[in-house]
One Martini backbone bead per residue (centre of mass of N, CA, C, O) as a GRO file, in nm:
protein
  354
    1MET     BB    1  11.006   8.043  10.836
    2THR     BB    2  11.368   8.076  10.807
    3ALA     BB    3  11.651   8.152  11.027
    4ARG     BB    4  11.983   8.266  11.071
    5TYR     BB    5  12.190   8.258  11.376
    6VAL     BB    6  12.484   8.421  11.502
    7LEU     BB    7  12.677   8.412  11.772
    8THR     BB    8  12.791   8.619  12.018
    9SER     BB    9  12.937   8.737  12.296
   10THR     BB   10  12.698   8.909  12.381
   11CYS     BB   11  12.482   8.694  12.375
   12ILE     BB   12  12.613   8.499  12.587
   13GLN     BB   13  12.646   8.707  12.827
   14SER     BB   14  12.331   8.840  12.806
   15GLY     BB   15  12.099   8.668  12.665
   16THR     BB   16  12.082   8.765  12.363
   17MET     BB   17  11.916   8.901  12.057
   18ALA     BB   18  11.928   9.042  11.773
   19LEU     BB   19  11.732   9.250  11.563
   20THR     BB   20  11.668   9.138  11.291
   21LEU     BB   21  11.493   9.159  11.009
   22SER     BB   22  11.322   8.902  11.060
   23LEU     BB   23  11.242   8.970  11.347
   24ARG     BB   24  11.111   9.242  11.300
   25GLN     BB   25  10.888   9.140  11.111
   26HIS     BB   26  10.764   8.926  11.315
   27LEU     BB   27  10.763   9.139  11.589
   28LEU     BB   28  10.586   9.361  11.518
   29GLY     BB   29  10.456   9.527  11.809
   30ARG     BB   30  10.611   9.351  12.019
   31GLU     BB   31  10.718   9.269  12.373
   32ARG     BB   32  10.671   8.958  12.335
   33VAL     BB   33  10.821   8.618  12.329
   34ARG     BB   34  10.797   8.275  12.219
   35PHE     BB   35  11.015   8.012  12.291
   36VAL     BB   36  11.109   7.688  12.137
   37ASP     BB   37  11.268   7.404  12.182
   38GLU     BB   38  11.367   7.082  12.112
   39ASP     BB   39  11.203   6.991  12.399
   40GLY     BB   40  10.956   7.211  12.451
   41GLU     BB   41  11.078   7.445  12.582
   42VAL     BB   42  10.999   7.755  12.738
   43TYR     BB   43  11.058   8.112  12.645
   44GLU     BB   44  11.018   8.420  12.792
   45ALA     BB   45  11.056   8.716  12.608
   46GLU     BB   46  11.204   9.033  12.546
   47VAL     BB   47  11.131   9.322  12.351
   48ASP     BB   48  11.395   9.559  12.272
   49TRP     BB   49  11.370   9.831  12.074
   50LYS     BB   50  11.575  10.042  12.181
   51TRP     BB   51  11.828   9.811  12.168
   52GLY     BB   52  11.776   9.571  11.957
   53VAL     BB   53  11.663   9.326  12.150
   54ILE     BB   54  11.654   9.001  12.305
   55ARG     BB   55  11.542   8.888  12.626
   56GLY     BB   56  11.598   8.555  12.786
   57LEU     BB   57  11.827   8.325  12.660
   58LEU     BB   58  12.035   8.207  12.863
   59PRO     BB   59  11.919   7.925  12.939
   60TYR     BB   60  11.953   7.809  12.651
   61TYR     BB   61  12.261   7.849  12.618
   62GLN     BB   62  12.335   7.678  12.866
   63LYS     BB   63  12.191   7.413  12.795
   64ARG     BB   64  12.357   7.392  12.502
   65ARG     BB   65  12.645   7.511  12.519
   66LEU     BB   66  12.698   7.780  12.385
   67GLY     BB   67  12.889   7.967  12.143
   68VAL     BB   68  13.081   8.139  11.956
   69ASN     BB   69  12.958   8.112  11.622
   70GLU     BB   70  12.707   7.975  11.664
   71THR     BB   71  12.406   7.814  11.548
   72VAL     BB   72  12.068   7.940  11.509
   73TRP     BB   73  11.751   7.831  11.437
   74LEU     BB   74  11.459   8.000  11.301
   75HIS     BB   75  11.116   7.907  11.347
   76PHE     BB   76  10.824   8.037  11.224
   77ARG     BB   77  10.521   7.980  11.437
   78GLY     BB   78  10.345   8.217  11.443
   79GLU     BB   79  10.383   8.318  11.776
   80GLU     BB   80  10.631   8.135  11.748
   81VAL     BB   81  10.979   8.031  11.820
   82GLU     BB   82  11.199   7.807  11.698
   83LEU     BB   83  11.474   7.630  11.840
   84ARG     BB   84  11.794   7.533  11.662
   85ALA     BB   85  12.078   7.395  11.712
   86THR     BB   86  12.375   7.330  11.593
   87PRO     BB   87  12.546   7.068  11.590
   88ARG     BB   88  12.835   6.959  11.676
   89GLY     BB   89  13.011   6.929  11.359
   90GLN     BB   90  12.820   7.085  11.197
   91PRO     BB   91  12.765   7.280  10.959
   92ARG     BB   92  12.656   7.611  10.973
   93GLY     BB   93  12.485   7.608  10.688
   94GLU     BB   94  12.315   7.385  10.831
   95SER     BB   95  12.030   7.256  10.905
   96PRO     BB   96  11.878   7.081  11.108
   97ARG     BB   97  11.746   6.793  11.122
   98PRO     BB   98  11.451   6.677  11.115
   99GLU     BB   99  11.237   6.534  11.305
  100ARG     BB  100  11.068   6.262  11.364
  101ARG     BB  101  10.749   6.196  11.296
  102GLU     BB  102  10.463   6.116  11.426
  103PRO     BB  103  10.193   5.977  11.405
  104LEU     BB  104   9.897   6.133  11.425
  105GLN     BB  105   9.752   5.941  11.629
  106GLU     BB  106   9.975   5.932  11.846
  107ALA     BB  107   9.991   6.236  11.896
  108GLU     BB  108   9.690   6.272  11.984
  109ALA     BB  109   9.698   6.064  12.225
  110ARG     BB  110   9.923   6.242  12.332
  111PRO     BB  111   9.982   6.459  12.555
  112GLU     BB  112  10.086   6.777  12.582
  113ARG     BB  113  10.423   6.870  12.681
  114ARG     BB  114  10.550   7.153  12.876
  115ARG     BB  115  10.825   7.330  12.969
  116VAL     BB  116  10.851   7.608  13.186
  117ARG     BB  117  11.074   7.878  13.181
  118VAL     BB  118  11.194   8.111  13.397
  119THR     BB  119  11.346   8.385  13.429
  120PRO     BB  120  11.590   8.461  13.612
  121TYR     BB  121  11.745   8.621  13.832
  122PRO     BB  122  11.947   8.845  13.873
  123LYS     BB  123  12.275   8.828  13.946
  124GLU     BB  124  12.271   9.039  14.186
  125VAL     BB  125  12.077   8.853  14.361
  126LEU     BB  126  12.241   8.576  14.362
  127PHE     BB  127  12.531   8.771  14.370
  128PRO     BB  128  12.594   9.021  14.583
  129HIS     BB  129  12.931   9.006  14.595
  130GLU     BB  130  12.944   9.078  14.312
  131PRO     BB  131  13.048   9.290  14.105
  132LYS     BB  132  12.910   9.523  13.933
  133GLY     BB  133  12.952   9.443  13.588
  134ALA     BB  134  13.104   9.194  13.576
  135LEU     BB  135  13.185   9.092  13.256
  136GLU     BB  136  13.022   9.324  13.135
  137PRO     BB  137  12.938   9.498  12.892
  138PRO     BB  138  12.885   9.784  12.779
  139GLY     BB  139  12.599   9.980  12.714
  140ILE     BB  140  12.720  10.073  12.414
  141THR     BB  141  12.728   9.821  12.232
  142GLU     BB  142  12.472   9.863  12.059
  143ASP     BB  143  12.553  10.139  11.939
  144LEU     BB  144  12.817  10.031  11.807
  145ARG     BB  145  12.674   9.831  11.623
  146ARG     BB  146  12.520  10.055  11.457
  147LEU     BB  147  12.821  10.170  11.368
  148GLY     BB  148  12.992   9.880  11.305
  149PHE     BB  149  13.070   9.760  11.596
  150LEU     BB  150  13.214   9.458  11.722
  151LEU     BB  151  13.222   9.241  11.971
  152GLU     BB  152  13.504   9.030  12.115
  153GLY     BB  153  13.583   9.139  12.412
  154GLY     BB  154  13.675   9.122  12.773
  155PRO     BB  155  13.880   9.297  12.934
  156PRO     BB  156  13.936   9.489  12.724
  157TRP     BB  157  13.711   9.631  12.504
  158VAL     BB  158  13.662   9.486  12.189
  159TYR     BB  159  13.633   9.658  11.871
  160LYS     BB  160  13.510   9.591  11.529
  161ALA     BB  161  13.542   9.740  11.188
  162PRO     BB  162  13.484   9.635  10.884
  163LEU     BB  163  13.682   9.752  10.566
  164GLY     BB  164  13.771   9.513  10.410
  165ARG     BB  165  14.114   9.538  10.409
  166ARG     BB  166  14.023   9.678  10.674
  167GLN     BB  167  14.017   9.813  11.020
  168VAL     BB  168  13.846   9.923  11.312
  169ALA     BB  169  14.006   9.947  11.634
  170LEU     BB  170  13.867   9.913  11.972
  171ALA     BB  171  13.965  10.005  12.314
  172LEU     BB  172  13.801   9.964  12.636
  173LEU     BB  173  13.761  10.143  12.954
  174ARG     BB  174  13.621  10.186  13.234
  175LEU     BB  175  13.610  10.393  13.474
  176GLY     BB  176  13.780  10.191  13.715
  177GLU     BB  177  13.856   9.910  13.554
  178GLY     BB  178  14.151  10.033  13.493
  179GLU     BB  179  14.454  10.084  13.349
  180ALA     BB  180  14.636  10.231  13.099
  181ALA     BB  181  14.836   9.990  13.066
  182ALA     BB  182  14.620   9.786  12.939
  183LEU     BB  183  14.619   9.958  12.653
  184ARG     BB  184  14.906   9.968  12.533
  185PRO     BB  185  14.931   9.707  12.362
  186LEU     BB  186  14.696   9.782  12.170
  187ARG     BB  187  14.815  10.046  12.065
  188GLN     BB  188  15.067   9.901  11.934
  189GLN     BB  189  14.853   9.736  11.733
  190GLY     BB  190  14.642   9.988  11.631
  191PHE     BB  191  14.461  10.080  11.841
  192TYR     BB  192  14.200  10.240  11.972
  193THR     BB  193  14.204  10.419  12.282
  194ALA     BB  194  13.981  10.428  12.582
  195PHE     BB  195  13.782  10.593  12.807
  196LEU     BB  196  13.479  10.526  12.977
  197ALA     BB  197  13.260  10.820  13.028
  198PRO     BB  198  13.085  11.050  13.133
  199GLU     BB  199  13.063  11.383  13.091
  200SER     BB  200  13.079  11.445  13.406
  201GLN     BB  201  13.381  11.265  13.406
  202LYS     BB  202  13.608  11.367  13.200
  203GLY     BB  203  13.803  11.508  13.412
  204GLU     BB  204  13.914  11.213  13.523
  205VAL     BB  205  14.070  11.178  13.279
  206PRO     BB  206  14.363  11.134  13.176
  207GLN     BB  207  14.607  11.269  13.030
  208GLY     BB  208  14.669  11.129  12.710
  209VAL     BB  209  14.387  10.989  12.705
  210GLY     BB  210  14.141  10.847  12.578
  211TYR     BB  211  13.792  10.952  12.500
  212LEU     BB  212  13.451  10.823  12.581
  213SER     BB  213  13.101  10.879  12.548
  214PRO     BB  214  12.778  10.778  12.560
  215GLU     BB  215  12.649  11.034  12.452
  216ALA     BB  216  12.807  11.044  12.185
  217VAL     BB  217  12.724  10.770  12.071
  218ASN     BB  218  12.418  10.827  12.069
  219ARG     BB  219  12.440  11.070  11.881
  220LEU     BB  220  12.552  10.908  11.638
  221VAL     BB  221  12.304  10.732  11.601
  222ARG     BB  222  12.110  10.970  11.538
  223LEU     BB  223  12.275  11.076  11.302
  224LYS     BB  224  12.250  10.816  11.119
  225ALA     BB  225  11.942  10.878  11.053
  226ARG     BB  226  12.040  11.139  10.855
  227PHE     BB  227  12.321  11.015  10.783
  228PRO     BB  228  12.606  10.866  10.619
  229LEU     BB  229  12.737  10.689  10.859
  230SER     BB  230  13.064  10.571  10.943
  231PRO     BB  231  13.348  10.428  11.076
  232VAL     BB  232  13.528  10.655  10.953
  233ASP     BB  233  13.404  10.886  11.120
  234VAL     BB  234  13.477  10.767  11.389
  235GLU     BB  235  13.779  10.755  11.337
  236ASP     BB  236  13.827  11.062  11.326
  237LEU     BB  237  13.759  11.098  11.626
  238LEU     BB  238  13.963  10.894  11.752
  239ARG     BB  239  14.215  11.046  11.640
  240GLN     BB  240  14.167  11.296  11.838
  241GLY     BB  241  14.088  11.139  12.141
  242ARG     BB  242  13.785  11.287  12.168
  243VAL     BB  243  13.453  11.154  12.231
  244ASP     BB  244  13.229  11.400  12.238
  245LEU     BB  245  12.981  11.624  12.204
  246GLU     BB  246  13.156  11.837  12.068
  247ALA     BB  247  13.264  11.661  11.836
  248VAL     BB  248  12.985  11.571  11.720
  249GLU     BB  249  12.879  11.854  11.657
  250ALA     BB  250  13.098  11.919  11.449
  251LEU     BB  251  13.025  11.687  11.259
  252GLU     BB  252  12.734  11.776  11.203
  253ASP     BB  253  12.799  12.047  11.075
  254ARG     BB  254  12.960  11.923  10.838
  255LEU     BB  255  12.731  11.742  10.721
  256VAL     BB  256  12.530  11.964  10.667
  257ALA     BB  257  12.711  12.121  10.467
  258GLU     BB  258  12.762  11.876  10.265
  259LEU     BB  259  12.451  11.750  10.235
  260SER     BB  260  12.189  11.807  10.355
  261GLU     BB  261  11.926  11.700  10.157
  262ARG     BB  262  12.119  11.449  10.044
  263GLY     BB  263  12.127  11.239  10.275
  264ALA     BB  264  11.904  11.030  10.199
  265LEU     BB  265  12.020  10.947   9.922
  266ALA     BB  266  12.294  10.857  10.029
  267ALA     BB  267  12.185  10.633  10.220
  268LEU     BB  268  12.051  10.469   9.992
  269LEU     BB  269  12.306  10.416   9.822
  270LEU     BB  270  12.460  10.264  10.047
  271LEU     BB  271  12.251  10.037  10.065
  272LEU     BB  272  12.272   9.945   9.760
  273ALA     BB  273  12.587   9.882   9.768
  274LYS     BB  274  12.540   9.600   9.925
  275LYS     BB  275  12.438   9.494   9.666
  276PRO     BB  276  12.437   9.283   9.417
  277LEU     BB  277  12.466   9.251   9.102
  278GLY     BB  278  12.138   9.172   8.981
  279GLU     BB  279  11.946   9.214   9.202
  280VAL     BB  280  11.635   9.115   9.331
  281PHE     BB  281  11.386   9.333   9.481
  282LEU     BB  282  11.183   9.448   9.732
  283LEU     BB  283  11.053   9.728   9.853
  284ALA     BB  284  10.971   9.624  10.135
  285ASP     BB  285  11.257   9.527  10.210
  286LEU     BB  286  11.402   9.796  10.179
  287GLU     BB  287  11.233   9.947  10.394
  288ALA     BB  288  11.320   9.769  10.629
  289GLU     BB  289  11.625   9.824  10.609
  290ALA     BB  290  11.602  10.145  10.627
  291LEU     BB  291  11.496  10.168  10.914
  292GLU     BB  292  11.776  10.101  11.047
  293GLU     BB  293  11.880  10.390  10.908
  294GLY     BB  294  11.625  10.605  10.938
  295LEU     BB  295  11.435  10.544  10.696
  296ILE     BB  296  11.156  10.620  10.553
  297PRO     BB  297  10.940  10.488  10.321
  298GLU     BB  298  10.892  10.749  10.155
  299VAL     BB  299  11.188  10.805  10.088
  300VAL     BB  300  11.244  10.536   9.942
  301ARG     BB  301  11.030  10.561   9.716
  302GLN     BB  302  11.144  10.822   9.597
  303GLY     BB  303  11.436  10.714   9.544
  304VAL     BB  304  11.356  10.481   9.350
  305GLU     BB  305  11.225  10.653   9.135
  306LEU     BB  306  11.473  10.821   9.067
  307LEU     BB  307  11.683  10.572   9.012
  308SER     BB  308  11.490  10.467   8.757
  309GLN     BB  309  11.576  10.731   8.621
  310PRO     BB  310  11.675  10.975   8.454
  311PRO     BB  311  12.027  10.971   8.482
  312PHE     BB  312  12.067  10.703   8.646
  313LEU     BB  313  11.966  10.397   8.597
  314LEU     BB  314  12.005  10.185   8.846
  315LEU     BB  315  11.706  10.092   8.812
  316LYS     BB  316  11.462   9.824   8.749
  317ARG     BB  317  11.137   9.768   8.665
  318LEU     BB  318  10.952   9.461   8.675
  319SER     BB  319  10.732   9.533   8.898
  320PRO     BB  320  10.531   9.595   9.135
  321GLY     BB  321  10.773   9.624   9.385
  322GLU     BB  322  11.006   9.539   9.163
  323PHE     BB  323  11.372   9.522   9.145
  324LEU     BB  324  11.676   9.605   8.961
  325LEU     BB  325  12.025   9.593   8.980
  326ARG     BB  326  12.199   9.726   8.694
  327GLN     BB  327  12.416   9.872   8.883
  328GLU     BB  328  12.670   9.993   9.024
  329VAL     BB  329  12.698  10.262   9.214
  330GLU     BB  330  12.972  10.364   9.121
  331GLU     BB  331  12.912  10.351   8.817
  332ALA     BB  332  12.667  10.537   8.818
  333LEU     BB  333  12.823  10.787   8.928
  334SER     BB  334  13.024  10.800   8.695
  335ASP     BB  335  12.813  10.845   8.471
  336LEU     BB  336  12.696  11.102   8.598
  337GLN     BB  337  12.957  11.262   8.587
  338ALA     BB  338  12.998  11.248   8.280
  339PHE     BB  339  12.727  11.386   8.211
  340ALA     BB  340  12.785  11.652   8.362
  341GLU     BB  341  13.048  11.730   8.211
  342GLY     BB  342  12.931  11.729   7.927
  343LEU     BB  343  12.710  11.943   7.981
  344LYS     BB  344  12.902  12.162   8.079
  345GLY     BB  345  13.063  12.184   7.813
  346ARG     BB  346  12.819  12.262   7.632
  347LEU     BB  347  12.741  12.520   7.778
  348SER     BB  348  13.008  12.664   7.725
  349ARG     BB  349  12.978  12.666   7.413
  350VAL     BB  350  12.707  12.813   7.396
  351ARG     BB  351  12.805  13.074   7.546
  352GLY     BB  352  13.046  13.130   7.357
  353GLY     BB  353  12.852  13.162   7.090
  354ALA     BB  354  12.660  13.415   7.194
   0.00000   0.00000   0.00000
């Protein structure tokens, strides 16, 4: 199995790789993983399920001099994962050409040699005089990614959430990392701007300046596991100027009132809306995708059964565990709305004639 991975600025700066769907499936239940590069060099990496990343790949990125938006191909070979970076100048969509294989007899005659590289000491140990956290993105970067915001650089730390024809852009500075004046040009460009600080320090944020707390962002991630939360909901909070626990709790109360038990079905519909019309997919794959949205497999199975029956008819079962998306989600909801309105009108006529 082979997967394509495109590097972000966060990957390059922190030596990490996000746990994509293919990586999650391959590494399920493991805390360590062995990567082998083009030269046979081995990298022992840590699988951090809490933050959804793999740590320990900075030596490989530095060795290959990789940059943002460059492609690394992942070839899953049993317990190992082979790394092959796309050579500079080669189109990103093409996997590197396989190396010429030696004849089997020659390969067996030559003893296998592998250089093992140990992940180096943390930067704070090697460079004790460098300010701690310098040029490192905020710790909430992974939580913001789960909410749909991708890091583009900093400081100020710029995050963007694409929404089709427009996007939600956010610029952050950690409290003490810079002055409010550094955010002003970005605010004039249409960015939402804020200082990042714990709830215990929000009183130190100057008046009239946006505020965002790590605790509030983490609460939003947990909330997303229960409700179909999107960057638009986050934008509503940013527009108010203060994204703290109190604001998130108010949003949670509103979502509970609006969606209640329909939240899981709404989240599944949003997940299906990302698929192109006519796509055939496996239930197992959909369950794996839904896990990242906080939906358990049992809820997905129940939802798929419901959506494949009248009055929805959104999905068509092709074989056990295989389904076809027969309508776009918006079209199916419009049909359902028309059905409900027609039935409501007929009920009115029946009652009127009684």
